[in-house]
Residue, then its C-alpha position, 0 to 999 in steps of 0.5 A: x500500500x502507498x499513502x499520501x499525507x499532509x503534515x502541519x508544521x510549527x509555522x502553520x504551513x502544510x507539507x504534502x508527501x507520499x510514502x509506503x510507510x507513514x509512521x516511519x516517514x513521519x518519524x524521519x520528518x520529525x527527526x529533521x531527516x525528511x525532505x528539505x522543507x521539513x528540515x527547516x519547518x518543524x513538523x507537528x502532526x499528520x493532518x490528512x492521509x489517503x491510501x492507494x494500491x500503487x505508487x503511481x496512483x499515490x504520486x499522481x494524487x500527491x502532484x494534484x494536491x501539491x498544485x492546489x492553493x492552501x485555501x483549496x487544500x483546507x476546503x477540499x480536504x476539510x482540514x481542521x487546523 
């Protein structure tokens, strides 16, 4: 299984990523060893996740969500911050 996830960072920004192991990836981000963005924006929590059967599906959805504005992410995914 593959997942996309959205993290809330300490400066109230959002980070979207994809992985096949959410718990491990979240710990990597929290420890400052994830993506470049999360190394400079402290990660607080996972606020959204979706499951996919393939890596390809997950990466397509990740790209779609990353193209959205913050406002659209909050509204379309009904995110509570």
